[in-house]
VMD Tcl script that builds the backbone (N, CA, C; Angstrom):
set m [mol new atoms 540]
animate dup $m
set s [atomselect $m all]
$s set {name element resname resid chain x y z} {
  {N N MET 1 A -11.222 1.711 -20.878}
  {CA C MET 1 A -10.845 0.689 -19.908}
  {C C MET 1 A -11.957 0.465 -18.880}
  {N N ASP 2 A -12.626 1.536 -18.441}
  {CA C ASP 2 A -13.710 1.374 -17.481}
  {C C ASP 2 A -14.836 0.525 -18.057}
  {N N ALA 3 A -15.099 0.675 -19.351}
  {CA C ALA 3 A -16.135 -0.143 -19.988}
  {C C ALA 3 A -15.745 -1.615 -19.942}
  {N N ASP 4 A -14.452 -1.916 -20.174}
  {CA C ASP 4 A -13.967 -3.296 -20.101}
  {C C ASP 4 A -14.112 -3.839 -18.683}
  {N N ARG 5 A -13.754 -3.037 -17.695}
  {CA C ARG 5 A -13.871 -3.482 -16.304}
  {C C ARG 5 A -15.334 -3.693 -15.918}
  {N N ASN 6 A -16.198 -2.795 -16.355}
  {CA C ASN 6 A -17.622 -2.966 -16.067}
  {C C ASN 6 A -18.158 -4.231 -16.717}
  {N N TYR 7 A -17.688 -4.522 -17.923}
  {CA C TYR 7 A -18.098 -5.746 -18.600}
  {C C TYR 7 A -17.662 -6.969 -17.791}
  {N N ILE 8 A -16.400 -6.993 -17.377}
  {CA C ILE 8 A -15.886 -8.110 -16.574}
  {C C ILE 8 A -16.647 -8.207 -15.254}
  {N N LYS 9 A -16.882 -7.065 -14.618}
  {CA C LYS 9 A -17.583 -7.050 -13.331}
  {C C LYS 9 A -18.989 -7.622 -13.457}
  {N N SER 10 A -19.602 -7.453 -14.615}
  {CA C SER 10 A -20.964 -7.968 -14.802}
  {C C SER 10 A -21.021 -9.493 -14.741}
  {N N PHE 11 A -19.873 -10.154 -14.836}
  {CA C PHE 11 A -19.832 -11.616 -14.773}
  {C C PHE 11 A -19.507 -12.149 -13.378}
  {N N VAL 12 A -19.252 -11.274 -12.426}
  {CA C VAL 12 A -19.003 -11.724 -11.058}
  {C C VAL 12 A -20.351 -12.026 -10.417}
  {N N ARG 13 A -20.488 -13.255 -9.942}
  {CA C ARG 13 A -21.738 -13.691 -9.308}
  {C C ARG 13 A -21.598 -13.508 -7.797}
  {N N THR 14 A -22.583 -12.878 -7.176}
  {CA C THR 14 A -22.594 -12.719 -5.726}
  {C C THR 14 A -23.492 -13.784 -5.124}
  {N N VAL 15 A -22.910 -14.564 -4.203}
  {CA C VAL 15 A -23.642 -15.646 -3.539}
  {C C VAL 15 A -23.780 -15.271 -2.062}
  {N N PRO 16 A -24.971 -14.870 -1.617}
  {CA C PRO 16 A -25.136 -14.473 -0.223}
  {C C PRO 16 A -25.031 -15.655 0.738}
  {N N ASP 17 A -24.502 -15.348 1.924}
  {CA C ASP 17 A -24.439 -16.315 3.026}
  {C C ASP 17 A -23.659 -17.579 2.689}
  {N N TRP 18 A -22.564 -17.428 1.932}
  {CA C TRP 18 A -21.699 -18.570 1.642}
  {C C TRP 18 A -20.248 -18.166 1.799}
  {N N PRO 19 A -19.403 -18.874 2.476}
  {CA C PRO 19 A -19.609 -20.192 3.075}
  {C C PRO 19 A -20.272 -20.157 4.447}
  {N N GLU 20 A -20.553 -18.942 4.935}
  {CA C GLU 20 A -21.299 -18.848 6.192}
  {C C GLU 20 A -22.183 -17.613 6.158}
  {N N LYS 21 A -23.156 -17.576 7.054}
  {CA C LYS 21 A -24.122 -16.476 7.104}
  {C C LYS 21 A -23.397 -15.133 7.237}
  {N N GLY 22 A -23.854 -14.156 6.464}
  {CA C GLY 22 A -23.301 -12.811 6.511}
  {C C GLY 22 A -22.214 -12.544 5.484}
  {N N VAL 23 A -21.676 -13.583 4.861}
  {CA C VAL 23 A -20.637 -13.413 3.844}
  {C C VAL 23 A -21.304 -13.299 2.478}
  {N N MET 24 A -20.880 -12.301 1.715}
  {CA C MET 24 A -21.330 -12.141 0.329}
  {C C MET 24 A -20.187 -12.645 -0.557}
  {N N PHE 25 A -20.245 -13.897 -0.955}
  {CA C PHE 25 A -19.167 -14.516 -1.719}
  {C C PHE 25 A -19.170 -13.994 -3.148}
  {N N ARG 26 A -18.020 -13.533 -3.614}
  {CA C ARG 26 A -17.877 -13.017 -4.983}
  {C C ARG 26 A -17.269 -14.125 -5.833}
  {N N ASP 27 A -18.085 -14.738 -6.659}
  {CA C ASP 27 A -17.707 -15.905 -7.460}
  {C C ASP 27 A -17.223 -15.461 -8.837}
  {N N ILE 28 A -15.969 -15.799 -9.160}
  {CA C ILE 28 A -15.398 -15.404 -10.454}
  {C C ILE 28 A -15.564 -16.473 -11.531}
  {N N THR 29 A -16.118 -17.634 -11.195}
  {CA C THR 29 A -16.190 -18.685 -12.217}
  {C C THR 29 A -16.985 -18.268 -13.460}
  {N N PRO 30 A -18.011 -17.417 -13.358}
  {CA C PRO 30 A -18.666 -16.981 -14.602}
  {C C PRO 30 A -17.728 -16.190 -15.528}
  {N N ILE 31 A -16.724 -15.517 -14.976}
  {CA C ILE 31 A -15.738 -14.836 -15.826}
  {C C ILE 31 A -15.025 -15.869 -16.684}
  {N N PHE 32 A -14.619 -16.971 -16.061}
  {CA C PHE 32 A -13.887 -18.007 -16.779}
  {C C PHE 32 A -14.760 -18.743 -17.793}
  {N N GLN 33 A -16.063 -18.719 -17.597}
  {CA C GLN 33 A -16.982 -19.407 -18.495}
  {C C GLN 33 A -17.321 -18.595 -19.746}
  {N N ASN 34 A -16.998 -17.307 -19.745}
  {CA C ASN 34 A -17.304 -16.439 -20.870}
  {C C ASN 34 A -16.002 -16.064 -21.575}
  {N N ALA 35 A -15.861 -16.424 -22.830}
  {CA C ALA 35 A -14.610 -16.214 -23.561}
  {C C ALA 35 A -14.167 -14.752 -23.567}
  {N N LYS 36 A -15.091 -13.826 -23.808}
  {CA C LYS 36 A -14.726 -12.412 -23.890}
  {C C LYS 36 A -14.306 -11.865 -22.512}
  {N N ALA 37 A -15.015 -12.235 -21.463}
  {CA C ALA 37 A -14.654 -11.781 -20.118}
  {C C ALA 37 A -13.320 -12.386 -19.677}
  {N N LEU 38 A -13.108 -13.650 -20.002}
  {CA C LEU 38 A -11.844 -14.305 -19.665}
  {C C LEU 38 A -10.681 -13.639 -20.383}
  {N N ARG 39 A -10.821 -13.449 -21.684}
  {CA C ARG 39 A -9.751 -12.812 -22.453}
  {C C ARG 39 A -9.508 -11.387 -21.960}
  {N N GLY 40 A -10.558 -10.651 -21.670}
  {CA C GLY 40 A -10.395 -9.288 -21.168}
  {C C GLY 40 A -9.658 -9.249 -19.848}
  {N N THR 41 A -9.950 -10.200 -18.965}
  {CA C THR 41 A -9.274 -10.274 -17.671}
  {C C THR 41 A -7.795 -10.588 -17.849}
  {N N MET 42 A -7.504 -11.623 -18.606}
  {CA C MET 42 A -6.104 -12.031 -18.797}
  {C C MET 42 A -5.319 -10.974 -19.564}
  {N N ASP 43 A -5.928 -10.370 -20.578}
  {CA C ASP 43 A -5.247 -9.321 -21.338}
  {C C ASP 43 A -4.933 -8.111 -20.464}
  {N N ALA 44 A -5.860 -7.745 -19.586}
  {CA C ALA 44 A -5.621 -6.589 -18.708}
  {C C ALA 44 A -4.392 -6.819 -17.833}
  {N N PHE 45 A -4.267 -8.015 -17.267}
  {CA C PHE 45 A -3.097 -8.309 -16.434}
  {C C PHE 45 A -1.821 -8.417 -17.274}
  {N N ALA 46 A -1.886 -9.109 -18.396}
  {CA C ALA 46 A -0.697 -9.267 -19.239}
  {C C ALA 46 A -0.194 -7.904 -19.718}
  {N N GLN 47 A -1.101 -7.036 -20.132}
  {CA C GLN 47 A -0.699 -5.715 -20.599}
  {C C GLN 47 A -0.084 -4.882 -19.473}
  {N N ARG 48 A -0.584 -5.075 -18.267}
  {CA C ARG 48 A -0.035 -4.322 -17.129}
  {C C ARG 48 A 1.420 -4.687 -16.878}
  {N N TYR 49 A 1.762 -5.968 -16.981}
  {CA C TYR 49 A 3.089 -6.424 -16.570}
  {C C TYR 49 A 4.072 -6.668 -17.711}
  {N N ILE 50 A 3.635 -6.539 -18.955}
  {CA C ILE 50 A 4.464 -6.904 -20.100}
  {C C ILE 50 A 5.808 -6.165 -20.128}
  {N N SER 51 A 5.863 -4.930 -19.686}
  {CA C SER 51 A 7.116 -4.164 -19.752}
  {C C SER 51 A 7.672 -3.836 -18.363}
  {N N GLN 52 A 7.289 -4.614 -17.346}
  {CA C GLN 52 A 7.713 -4.302 -15.981}
  {C C GLN 52 A 8.819 -5.220 -15.452}
  {N N ASN 53 A 9.465 -5.961 -16.320}
  {CA C ASN 53 A 10.600 -6.811 -15.927}
  {C C ASN 53 A 10.278 -7.758 -14.781}
  {N N VAL 54 A 9.169 -8.432 -14.883}
  {CA C VAL 54 A 8.774 -9.427 -13.895}
  {C C VAL 54 A 9.500 -10.728 -14.214}
  {N N ASP 55 A 10.080 -11.362 -13.197}
  {CA C ASP 55 A 10.792 -12.624 -13.380}
  {C C ASP 55 A 9.901 -13.839 -13.160}
  {N N ILE 56 A 9.017 -13.733 -12.161}
  {CA C ILE 56 A 8.214 -14.877 -11.749}
  {C C ILE 56 A 6.809 -14.418 -11.372}
  {N N ILE 57 A 5.844 -15.245 -11.729}
  {CA C ILE 57 A 4.478 -15.069 -11.249}
  {C C ILE 57 A 4.243 -16.154 -10.206}
  {N N ALA 58 A 3.706 -15.787 -9.059}
  {CA C ALA 58 A 3.350 -16.743 -8.020}
  {C C ALA 58 A 1.829 -16.762 -7.897}
  {N N GLY 59 A 1.242 -17.929 -8.020}
  {CA C GLY 59 A -0.204 -18.077 -7.920}
  {C C GLY 59 A -0.578 -18.812 -6.657}
  {N N ILE 60 A -1.584 -18.289 -5.967}
  {CA C ILE 60 A -2.022 -18.865 -4.704}
  {C C ILE 60 A -3.148 -19.857 -4.955}
  {N N ASP 61 A -3.018 -21.035 -4.356}
  {CA C ASP 61 A -3.942 -22.158 -4.463}
  {C C ASP 61 A -5.370 -21.708 -4.186}
  {N N ALA 62 A -6.306 -21.944 -5.034}
  {CA C ALA 62 A -6.233 -22.622 -6.307}
  {C C ALA 62 A -6.559 -21.652 -7.447}
  {N N ARG 63 A -7.420 -20.684 -7.201}
  {CA C ARG 63 A -7.804 -19.804 -8.311}
  {C C ARG 63 A -6.654 -18.908 -8.767}
  {N N GLY 64 A -5.697 -18.639 -7.891}
  {CA C GLY 64 A -4.510 -17.894 -8.293}
  {C C GLY 64 A -3.668 -18.650 -9.309}
  {N N PHE 65 A -3.820 -19.995 -9.337}
  {CA C PHE 65 A -3.131 -20.797 -10.346}
  {C C PHE 65 A -3.679 -20.482 -11.733}
  {N N LEU 66 A -5.014 -20.376 -11.825}
  {CA C LEU 66 A -5.653 -20.128 -13.110}
  {C C LEU 66 A -5.183 -18.822 -13.718}
  {N N LEU 67 A -5.088 -17.806 -12.890}
  {CA C LEU 67 A -4.617 -16.504 -13.354}
  {C C LEU 67 A -3.114 -16.520 -13.588}
  {N N GLY 68 A -2.396 -16.963 -12.574}
  {CA C GLY 68 A -0.944 -16.849 -12.573}
  {C C GLY 68 A -0.236 -17.593 -13.679}
  {N N VAL 69 A -0.600 -18.837 -13.910}
  {CA C VAL 69 A 0.109 -19.603 -14.931}
  {C C VAL 69 A -0.172 -19.032 -16.322}
  {N N THR 70 A -1.375 -18.535 -16.538}
  {CA C THR 70 A -1.706 -17.928 -17.832}
  {C C THR 70 A -0.894 -16.659 -18.054}
  {N N ILE 71 A -0.787 -15.827 -17.043}
  {CA C ILE 71 A -0.012 -14.586 -17.167}
  {C C ILE 71 A 1.474 -14.902 -17.301}
  {N N ALA 72 A 1.980 -15.887 -16.555}
  {CA C ALA 72 A 3.392 -16.284 -16.680}
  {C C ALA 72 A 3.688 -16.717 -18.117}
  {N N TYR 73 A 2.794 -17.486 -18.697}
  {CA C TYR 73 A 2.955 -17.917 -20.080}
  {C C TYR 73 A 3.020 -16.705 -21.023}
  {N N GLU 74 A 2.085 -15.775 -20.838}
  {CA C GLU 74 A 2.046 -14.578 -21.696}
  {C C GLU 74 A 3.304 -13.715 -21.548}
  {N N LEU 75 A 3.869 -13.671 -20.345}
  {CA C LEU 75 A 5.049 -12.836 -20.086}
  {C C LEU 75 A 6.363 -13.577 -20.320}
  {N N ASN 76 A 6.251 -14.876 -20.638}
  {CA C ASN 76 A 7.438 -15.700 -20.836}
  {C C ASN 76 A 8.329 -15.709 -19.593}
  {N N CYS 77 A 7.700 -15.927 -18.443}
  {CA C CYS 77 A 8.454 -16.007 -17.194}
  {C C CYS 77 A 8.014 -17.242 -16.412}
  {N N GLY 78 A 8.690 -17.501 -15.308}
  {CA C GLY 78 A 8.394 -18.675 -14.505}
  {C C GLY 78 A 7.129 -18.527 -13.674}
  {N N PHE 79 A 6.679 -19.659 -13.137}
  {CA C PHE 79 A 5.487 -19.693 -12.291}
  {C C PHE 79 A 5.780 -20.496 -11.035}
  {N N ILE 80 A 5.355 -19.965 -9.889}
  {CA C ILE 80 A 5.490 -20.640 -8.601}
  {C C ILE 80 A 4.094 -20.943 -8.062}
  {N N PRO 81 A 3.802 -22.230 -7.794}
  {CA C PRO 81 A 2.543 -22.542 -7.120}
  {C C PRO 81 A 2.707 -22.421 -5.603}
  {N N ILE 82 A 1.868 -21.634 -4.992}
  {CA C ILE 82 A 1.820 -21.546 -3.533}
  {C C ILE 82 A 0.598 -22.357 -3.121}
  {N N ARG 83 A 0.854 -23.471 -2.427}
  {CA C ARG 83 A -0.180 -24.474 -2.194}
  {C C ARG 83 A -0.671 -24.493 -0.760}
  {N N LYS 84 A -1.822 -25.102 -0.585}
  {CA C LYS 84 A -2.317 -25.391 0.752}
  {C C LYS 84 A -1.367 -26.381 1.401}
  {N N LYS 85 A -1.264 -26.309 2.712}
  {CA C LYS 85 A -0.324 -27.147 3.460}
  {C C LYS 85 A -0.515 -28.629 3.134}
  {N N GLY 86 A 0.628 -29.319 2.942}
  {CA C GLY 86 A 0.621 -30.753 2.708}
  {C C GLY 86 A 0.459 -31.177 1.265}
  {N N LYS 87 A 0.451 -30.258 0.311}
  {CA C LYS 87 A 0.217 -30.593 -1.090}
  {C C LYS 87 A 1.490 -30.632 -1.935}
  {N N LEU 88 A 2.605 -30.128 -1.411}
  {CA C LEU 88 A 3.846 -30.098 -2.184}
  {C C LEU 88 A 4.775 -31.240 -1.755}
  {N N PRO 89 A 5.440 -31.899 -2.723}
  {CA C PRO 89 A 6.201 -33.098 -2.417}
  {C C PRO 89 A 7.633 -32.878 -1.926}
  {N N TYR 90 A 8.179 -31.686 -2.078}
  {CA C TYR 90 A 9.575 -31.432 -1.751}
  {C C TYR 90 A 9.649 -30.629 -0.454}
  {N N LYS 91 A 10.855 -30.232 -0.048}
  {CA C LYS 91 A 11.031 -29.401 1.156}
  {C C LYS 91 A 10.292 -28.080 0.970}
  {N N THR 92 A 9.618 -27.635 2.036}
  {CA C THR 92 A 8.799 -26.427 1.922}
  {C C THR 92 A 9.049 -25.449 3.056}
  {N N TYR 93 A 8.703 -24.203 2.771}
  {CA C TYR 93 A 8.496 -23.187 3.800}
  {C C TYR 93 A 6.989 -23.114 3.995}
  {N N SER 94 A 6.568 -22.862 5.218}
  {CA C SER 94 A 5.144 -22.804 5.528}
  {C C SER 94 A 4.832 -21.503 6.253}
  {N N GLU 95 A 3.633 -21.003 6.032}
  {CA C GLU 95 A 3.186 -19.766 6.695}
  {C C GLU 95 A 1.715 -19.925 7.058}
  {N N GLU 96 A 1.401 -19.733 8.354}
  {CA C GLU 96 A 0.017 -19.781 8.802}
  {C C GLU 96 A -0.598 -18.388 8.719}
  {N N TYR 97 A -1.916 -18.336 8.563}
  {CA C TYR 97 A -2.629 -17.066 8.452}
  {C C TYR 97 A -4.091 -17.279 8.821}
  {N N THR 98 A -4.794 -16.157 9.018}
  {CA C THR 98 A -6.224 -16.243 9.298}
  {C C THR 98 A -7.003 -15.748 8.088}
  {N N LEU 99 A -8.137 -16.367 7.873}
  {CA C LEU 99 A -9.075 -15.984 6.820}
  {C C LEU 99 A -10.220 -15.216 7.450}
  {N N GLU 100 A -11.107 -14.678 6.611}
  {CA C GLU 100 A -12.264 -13.985 7.150}
  {C C GLU 100 A -13.209 -14.943 7.866}
  {N N TYR 101 A -13.058 -16.261 7.630}
  {CA C TYR 101 A -13.915 -17.238 8.290}
  {C C TYR 101 A -13.144 -18.496 8.686}
  {N N GLY 102 A -11.924 -18.330 9.227}
  {CA C GLY 102 A -11.146 -19.476 9.697}
  {C C GLY 102 A -9.654 -19.214 9.658}
  {N N SER 103 A -8.864 -20.279 9.696}
  {CA C SER 103 A -7.416 -20.171 9.592}
  {C C SER 103 A -6.894 -21.296 8.716}
  {N N ALA 104 A -5.666 -21.111 8.214}
  {CA C ALA 104 A -5.074 -22.092 7.306}
  {C C ALA 104 A -3.572 -21.874 7.242}
  {N N ALA 105 A -2.912 -22.658 6.410}
  {CA C ALA 105 A -1.479 -22.507 6.162}
  {C C ALA 105 A -1.224 -22.759 4.684}
  {N N ILE 106 A -0.236 -22.066 4.135}
  {CA C ILE 106 A 0.197 -22.281 2.758}
  {C C ILE 106 A 1.681 -22.601 2.761}
  {N N GLU 107 A 2.122 -23.233 1.672}
  {CA C GLU 107 A 3.519 -23.635 1.560}
  {C C GLU 107 A 4.037 -23.375 0.157}
  {N N VAL 108 A 5.367 -23.315 0.077}
  {CA C VAL 108 A 6.050 -23.179 -1.202}
  {C C VAL 108 A 7.336 -23.992 -1.109}
  {N N HIS 109 A 7.778 -24.540 -2.234}
  {CA C HIS 109 A 9.054 -25.254 -2.234}
  {C C HIS 109 A 10.176 -24.285 -1.864}
  {N N THR 110 A 11.135 -24.768 -1.080}
  {CA C THR 110 A 12.220 -23.912 -0.597}
  {C C THR 110 A 13.105 -23.372 -1.725}
  {N N ASP 111 A 13.113 -24.033 -2.867}
  {CA C ASP 111 A 13.964 -23.597 -3.983}
  {C C ASP 111 A 13.164 -22.939 -5.116}
  {N N ALA 112 A 11.948 -22.501 -4.838}
  {CA C ALA 112 A 11.050 -22.010 -5.895}
  {C C ALA 112 A 11.419 -20.639 -6.447}
  {N N CYS 113 A 12.092 -19.817 -5.659}
  {CA C CYS 113 A 12.308 -18.424 -6.059}
  {C C CYS 113 A 13.767 -18.022 -5.854}
  {N N PRO 114 A 14.512 -17.829 -6.933}
  {CA C PRO 114 A 15.890 -17.363 -6.776}
  {C C PRO 114 A 15.939 -15.978 -6.108}
  {N N LYS 115 A 16.944 -15.765 -5.277}
  {CA C LYS 115 A 17.109 -14.476 -4.591}
  {C C LYS 115 A 17.118 -13.334 -5.604}
  {N N GLY 116 A 16.434 -12.259 -5.251}
  {CA C GLY 116 A 16.394 -11.074 -6.097}
  {C C GLY 116 A 15.353 -11.108 -7.202}
  {N N SER 117 A 14.659 -12.213 -7.375}
  {CA C SER 117 A 13.637 -12.306 -8.423}
  {C C SER 117 A 12.497 -11.337 -8.143}
  {N N ARG 118 A 12.035 -10.675 -9.200}
  {CA C ARG 118 A 10.884 -9.772 -9.104}
  {C C ARG 118 A 9.620 -10.607 -9.333}
  {N N VAL 119 A 8.743 -10.626 -8.313}
  {CA C VAL 119 A 7.598 -11.534 -8.293}
  {C C VAL 119 A 6.287 -10.756 -8.215}
  {N N VAL 120 A 5.315 -11.184 -9.011}
  {CA C VAL 120 A 3.947 -10.706 -8.871}
  {C C VAL 120 A 3.139 -11.856 -8.275}
  {N N LEU 121 A 2.451 -11.575 -7.164}
  {CA C LEU 121 A 1.581 -12.554 -6.510}
  {C C LEU 121 A 0.177 -12.442 -7.088}
  {N N PHE 122 A -0.429 -13.580 -7.412}
  {CA C PHE 122 A -1.784 -13.579 -7.952}
  {C C PHE 122 A -2.726 -14.403 -7.099}
  {N N ASP 123 A -3.901 -13.840 -6.850}
  {CA C ASP 123 A -5.021 -14.584 -6.292}
  {C C ASP 123 A -6.279 -14.012 -6.930}
  {N N ASP 124 A -7.397 -14.673 -6.719}
  {CA C ASP 124 A -8.627 -14.203 -7.343}
  {C C ASP 124 A -9.200 -12.998 -6.630}
  {N N LEU 125 A -9.026 -12.943 -5.289}
  {CA C LEU 125 A -9.720 -11.944 -4.489}
  {C C LEU 125 A -8.892 -11.576 -3.260}
  {N N ILE 126 A -8.927 -10.312 -2.892}
  {CA C ILE 126 A -8.307 -9.854 -1.648}
  {C C ILE 126 A -9.433 -9.476 -0.700}
  {N N ALA 127 A -9.536 -10.189 0.412}
  {CA C ALA 127 A -10.562 -9.905 1.430}
  {C C ALA 127 A -9.848 -9.347 2.658}
  {N N THR 128 A -9.538 -10.198 3.624}
  {CA C THR 128 A -8.842 -9.733 4.829}
  {C C THR 128 A -7.337 -9.657 4.623}
  {N N GLY 129 A -6.850 -10.197 3.501}
  {CA C GLY 129 A -5.434 -10.095 3.170}
  {C C GLY 129 A -4.548 -11.184 3.744}
  {N N GLY 130 A -5.108 -12.068 4.556}
  {CA C GLY 130 A -4.294 -13.083 5.210}
  {C C GLY 130 A -3.515 -13.963 4.259}
  {N N THR 131 A -4.156 -14.433 3.205}
  {CA C THR 131 A -3.497 -15.320 2.258}
  {C C THR 131 A -2.392 -14.592 1.510}
  {N N MET 132 A -2.683 -13.393 1.047}
  {CA C MET 132 A -1.710 -12.628 0.274}
  {C C MET 132 A -0.515 -12.220 1.144}
  {N N VAL 133 A -0.763 -11.820 2.373}
  {CA C VAL 133 A 0.325 -11.460 3.289}
  {C C VAL 133 A 1.203 -12.680 3.561}
  {N N ALA 134 A 0.579 -13.829 3.805}
  {CA C ALA 134 A 1.342 -15.056 4.048}
  {C C ALA 134 A 2.180 -15.426 2.824}
  {N N ALA 135 A 1.604 -15.313 1.637}
  {CA C ALA 135 A 2.339 -15.618 0.407}
  {C C ALA 135 A 3.516 -14.662 0.219}
  {N N ALA 136 A 3.292 -13.392 0.496}
  {CA C ALA 136 A 4.377 -12.408 0.388}
  {C C ALA 136 A 5.510 -12.748 1.348}
  {N N LYS 137 A 5.180 -13.160 2.551}
  {CA C LYS 137 A 6.211 -13.551 3.525}
  {C C LYS 137 A 7.014 -14.750 3.032}
  {N N LEU 138 A 6.340 -15.708 2.404}
  {CA C LEU 138 A 7.045 -16.868 1.867}
  {C C LEU 138 A 8.034 -16.461 0.774}
  {N N ILE 139 A 7.598 -15.614 -0.143}
  {CA C ILE 139 A 8.470 -15.157 -1.228}
  {C C ILE 139 A 9.650 -14.373 -0.652}
  {N N GLN 140 A 9.381 -13.496 0.296}
  {CA C GLN 140 A 10.447 -12.704 0.914}
  {C C GLN 140 A 11.427 -13.593 1.674}
  {N N ARG 141 A 10.943 -14.654 2.312}
  {CA C ARG 141 A 11.814 -15.576 3.041}
  {C C ARG 141 A 12.846 -16.205 2.099}
  {N N MET 142 A 12.468 -16.411 0.842}
  {CA C MET 142 A 13.387 -16.984 -0.142}
  {C C MET 142 A 14.274 -15.933 -0.797}
  {N N GLY 143 A 14.062 -14.662 -0.467}
  {CA C GLY 143 A 14.862 -13.599 -1.063}
  {C C GLY 143 A 14.245 -12.961 -2.284}
  {N N GLY 144 A 12.989 -13.305 -2.583}
  {CA C GLY 144 A 12.298 -12.681 -3.707}
  {C C GLY 144 A 11.819 -11.283 -3.357}
  {N N VAL 145 A 11.649 -10.465 -4.380}
  {CA C VAL 145 A 11.167 -9.097 -4.220}
  {C C VAL 145 A 9.744 -9.045 -4.769}
  {N N ILE 146 A 8.802 -8.678 -3.927}
  {CA C ILE 146 A 7.407 -8.620 -4.370}
  {C C ILE 146 A 7.201 -7.326 -5.164}
  {N N HIS 147 A 7.002 -7.479 -6.453}
  {CA C HIS 147 A 6.747 -6.331 -7.320}
  {C C HIS 147 A 5.340 -5.786 -7.092}
  {N N GLU 148 A 4.371 -6.712 -6.958}
  {CA C GLU 148 A 2.988 -6.300 -6.750}
  {C C GLU 148 A 2.152 -7.520 -6.355}
  {N N ALA 149 A 1.092 -7.262 -5.614}
  {CA C ALA 149 A 0.073 -8.267 -5.312}
  {C C ALA 149 A -1.117 -7.946 -6.207}
  {N N ALA 150 A -1.579 -8.937 -6.966}
  {CA C ALA 150 A -2.630 -8.696 -7.948}
  {C C ALA 150 A -3.794 -9.652 -7.741}
  {N N ALA 151 A -4.999 -9.148 -8.024}
  {CA C ALA 151 A -6.207 -9.957 -7.907}
  {C C ALA 151 A -7.262 -9.406 -8.863}
  {N N ILE 152 A -8.228 -10.240 -9.171}
  {CA C ILE 152 A -9.354 -9.756 -9.961}
  {C C ILE 152 A -10.196 -8.805 -9.114}
  {N N ILE 153 A -10.433 -9.191 -7.848}
  {CA C ILE 153 A -11.347 -8.439 -6.982}
  {C C ILE 153 A -10.667 -8.020 -5.691}
  {N N ASP 154 A -10.915 -6.788 -5.286}
  {CA C ASP 154 A -10.534 -6.296 -3.956}
  {C C ASP 154 A -11.818 -5.964 -3.202}
  {N N LEU 155 A -11.864 -6.380 -1.933}
  {CA C LEU 155 A -12.949 -6.009 -1.023}
  {C C LEU 155 A -12.354 -5.055 0.009}
  {N N PRO 156 A -12.208 -3.771 -0.336}
  {CA C PRO 156 A -11.467 -2.844 0.527}
  {C C PRO 156 A -12.049 -2.676 1.926}
  {N N ASP 157 A -13.346 -2.865 2.087}
  {CA C ASP 157 A -13.951 -2.707 3.411}
  {C C ASP 157 A -13.454 -3.747 4.414}
  {N N LEU 158 A -12.884 -4.858 3.927}
  {CA C LEU 158 A -12.361 -5.889 4.820}
  {C C LEU 158 A -10.909 -5.646 5.218}
  {N N GLY 159 A -10.262 -4.640 4.617}
  {CA C GLY 159 A -8.941 -4.198 5.060}
  {C C GLY 159 A -7.742 -4.977 4.564}
  {N N GLY 160 A -7.948 -5.964 3.709}
  {CA C GLY 160 A -6.827 -6.764 3.239}
  {C C GLY 160 A -5.829 -6.009 2.398}
  {N N SER 161 A -6.308 -5.212 1.472}
  {CA C SER 161 A -5.376 -4.466 0.624}
  {C C SER 161 A -4.558 -3.483 1.464}
  {N N ARG 162 A -5.144 -2.942 2.517}
  {CA C ARG 162 A -4.406 -2.050 3.417}
  {C C ARG 162 A -3.279 -2.803 4.118}
  {N N LYS 163 A -3.537 -4.036 4.574}
  {CA C LYS 163 A -2.497 -4.845 5.229}
  {C C LYS 163 A -1.337 -5.124 4.279}
  {N N ILE 164 A -1.663 -5.405 3.040}
  {CA C ILE 164 A -0.628 -5.690 2.037}
  {C C ILE 164 A 0.181 -4.426 1.767}
  {N N LEU 165 A -0.499 -3.307 1.594}
  {CA C LEU 165 A 0.189 -2.027 1.387}
  {C C LEU 165 A 1.071 -1.673 2.582}
  {N N ASP 166 A 0.604 -1.992 3.787}
  {CA C ASP 166 A 1.384 -1.709 4.994}
  {C C ASP 166 A 2.679 -2.522 5.046}
  {N N MET 167 A 2.748 -3.632 4.304}
  {CA C MET 167 A 3.980 -4.415 4.185}
  {C C MET 167 A 4.943 -3.791 3.181}
  {N N GLY 168 A 4.488 -2.742 2.503}
  {CA C GLY 168 A 5.303 -2.127 1.460}
  {C C GLY 168 A 5.118 -2.781 0.101}
  {N N VAL 169 A 4.043 -3.555 -0.054}
  {CA C VAL 169 A 3.771 -4.249 -1.306}
  {C C VAL 169 A 2.641 -3.527 -2.038}
  {N N PRO 170 A 2.886 -3.054 -3.262}
  {CA C PRO 170 A 1.810 -2.439 -4.041}
  {C C PRO 170 A 0.716 -3.456 -4.358}
  {N N VAL 171 A -0.511 -2.967 -4.513}
  {CA C VAL 171 A -1.670 -3.818 -4.780}
  {C C VAL 171 A -2.352 -3.337 -6.060}
  {N N HIS 172 A -2.741 -4.316 -6.880}
  {CA C HIS 172 A -3.517 -3.987 -8.090}
  {C C HIS 172 A -4.675 -4.971 -8.191}
  {N N ALA 173 A -5.882 -4.450 -8.297}
  {CA C ALA 173 A -7.065 -5.273 -8.539}
  {C C ALA 173 A -7.844 -4.668 -9.697}
  {N N LEU 174 A -8.366 -5.544 -10.543}
  {CA C LEU 174 A -9.174 -5.058 -11.670}
  {C C LEU 174 A -10.496 -4.473 -11.194}
  {N N LEU 175 A -11.085 -5.105 -10.160}
  {CA C LEU 175 A -12.418 -4.738 -9.712}
  {C C LEU 175 A -12.429 -4.524 -8.205}
  {N N SER 176 A -13.400 -3.762 -7.746}
  {CA C SER 176 A -13.586 -3.518 -6.326}
  {C C SER 176 A -15.067 -3.633 -6.005}
  {N N PHE 177 A -15.359 -4.260 -4.869}
  {CA C PHE 177 A -16.731 -4.364 -4.384}
  {C C PHE 177 A -16.783 -3.838 -2.965}
  {N N GLU 178 A -17.739 -2.987 -2.690}
  {CA C GLU 178 A -17.936 -2.478 -1.333}
  {C C GLU 178 A -18.610 -3.538 -0.480}
  {N N GLY 179 A -18.416 -3.448 0.825}
  {CA C GLY 179 A -19.030 -4.398 1.744}
  {C C GLY 179 A -18.269 -5.700 1.790}
  {N N HIS 180 A -18.916 -6.740 2.228}
  {CA C HIS 180 A -18.288 -8.048 2.355}
  {C C HIS 180 A -18.628 -8.845 1.130}
}
mol reanalyze $m
mol bondsrecalc $m
mol representation Tube
mol addrep $m
């Protein structure tokens, strides 16, 4: 398994000073461009959750959609899009949060998650944890139970995974990068 993770990690592109000076942006698009790395990533997540009685996958706008809908399909379960504010057409719940370089809000349809549903949250990366914490709050507001927060990459030095764990939500990331 470590060899598979190292292979996938070799496709993560680091872009220095983007979107602002001092940030080392971890770009996952090369993973999606390589068939073997893409399949390895999706298979790792699908295999993790295949026997865990997950009801719904929630993907966070936008890269969490790419992961989440694919895993939902593989697990034969539903998918919830958690969108940037103003993108959903029906009644929504909204949650504001801070990013490592700004602030934003995300929304979900008020009827997206039946009470008691076991949900896995997906995003591409966990940095400061603001997006994932906000998404977890939205799911909990609807009565969903967060089974786990999942991402391709965790940046533990930024403290996001710790914030998620402090909410009582388990965290799983395929890869970890030190620093920013």
